[in-house]
Every structure is written in structure tokens, then in C-alpha cells.
C-alpha positions as CSV (number, residue, x, y, z in Angstrom):
1,M,-30.8,-17.7,-12.1
2,G,-29.4,-18.2,-8.6
3,R,-26.2,-16.7,-7.0
4,S,-24.0,-19.8,-8.2
5,A,-25.1,-19.6,-11.7
6,G,-22.5,-16.9,-12.4
7,R,-19.8,-19.1,-11.1
8,Q,-21.0,-21.9,-13.3
9,M,-20.6,-19.7,-16.3
10,G,-17.1,-18.8,-15.5
11,K,-17.7,-15.2,-14.1
12,K,-15.8,-14.0,-11.1
13,P,-17.8,-12.8,-8.1
14,K,-17.5,-8.9,-7.9
15,N,-15.5,-9.0,-4.7
16,E,-12.7,-11.3,-5.9
17,R,-9.4,-9.6,-6.7
18,P,-7.6,-10.4,-9.9
19,K,-4.4,-12.5,-9.7
20,W,-2.2,-9.8,-10.8
21,P,-2.2,-6.1,-10.4
22,R,-2.9,-3.8,-13.4
23,Q,-1.0,-0.7,-12.4
24,P,2.9,-0.4,-12.1
25,L,2.6,1.2,-8.6
26,E,0.5,-1.8,-7.4
27,W,3.2,-4.2,-9.0
28,Q,5.9,-2.5,-7.1
29,E,4.1,-2.5,-3.8
30,L,3.1,-6.2,-4.3
31,V,6.6,-7.3,-5.2
32,N,8.0,-5.3,-2.1
33,C,5.4,-7.0,0.1
34,A,6.2,-10.5,-1.3
35,E,9.9,-9.8,-0.6
36,F,9.2,-8.7,2.9
37,F,7.1,-11.7,3.8
38,R,9.6,-14.0,2.3
39,V,12.2,-12.5,4.6
40,I,9.9,-13.1,7.5
41,Y,9.2,-16.6,6.4
42,D,13.0,-17.3,6.2
43,C,13.3,-16.0,9.7
44,Q,10.6,-18.2,10.8
45,L,12.5,-21.3,9.2
46,Y,15.4,-20.4,11.4
47,G,13.4,-20.1,14.5
48,L,14.2,-16.4,14.8
49,V,10.5,-15.4,14.8
50,T,7.1,-16.9,15.2
51,G,4.0,-15.4,13.6
52,P,1.4,-15.8,11.1
53,K,1.4,-18.5,8.3
54,I,3.0,-17.1,5.3
55,N,2.4,-18.4,1.7
56,A,6.0,-18.6,0.7
57,E,5.0,-20.2,-2.6
58,R,2.7,-17.4,-3.6
59,C,5.5,-14.9,-2.6
60,D,7.9,-16.7,-4.8
61,E,5.3,-16.7,-7.7
62,I,4.7,-13.0,-7.3
63,L,8.6,-12.2,-7.2
64,E,9.1,-14.3,-10.3
65,E,6.3,-12.7,-12.2
66,G,7.2,-9.3,-11.1
67,H,10.8,-9.9,-12.2
68,R,9.6,-11.1,-15.6
69,R,7.7,-7.8,-15.7
70,G,10.6,-5.6,-14.7
71,F,9.8,-5.1,-11.1
72,V,12.4,-5.6,-8.4
73,P,11.8,-5.4,-4.8
74,V,13.6,-2.5,-2.7
75,S,16.6,-3.6,-0.5
76,T,15.8,-5.5,2.7
77,K,16.9,-2.4,4.7
78,E,14.4,-0.3,2.9
79,L,11.6,-2.9,3.5
80,I,12.4,-3.0,7.2
81,E,12.3,0.9,7.3
82,V,9.0,1.0,5.5
83,Y,7.1,-1.9,7.0
84,L,8.3,-2.0,10.5
85,R,8.6,1.8,11.5
């Protein structure tokens, strides 16, 4: 059985991350990061900043799923204090 055989049987490679976190702390961190990058993306749309390509659709997906599970991002002010110190 070759390397690709596991993929053919529906198994994930060991180094592939799951689509969603398992722990509450991971969920909160992911929701915070998604909100942070969504703010950066919005700033890019208005020409305020340039930078890396941001997957806004994935950010929105994370925010929606997190909200469904009861996770809310911290305020924009807190995000800036944490991620841009």
C-alpha cells in the first residue's frame, strides 16, 4: 500500500489539522484571530493597509460557527492590544 492509499480510503494525513478546534480555549483564540484578520481585510478594502492575502470567507465561516457555539471575539481595541503590541 503506497502513501496515497490512505487518502483513497478516506483517511486524513497525520499532519492535517482538523477543520474545527476541540478545546474551548482554542475556539476563543480562533474566533479572536478570525475577527482580527477580518478587520485587517476590511482595512485593505478601503486602501488603508496593504499586506498578505486574507481569506475573508474562512474568517466569516469561523466567526459564524464560533458564534453558533457561543464564542464571541473580544473587542477590536483588545484585539489590537493583544496582536499589535
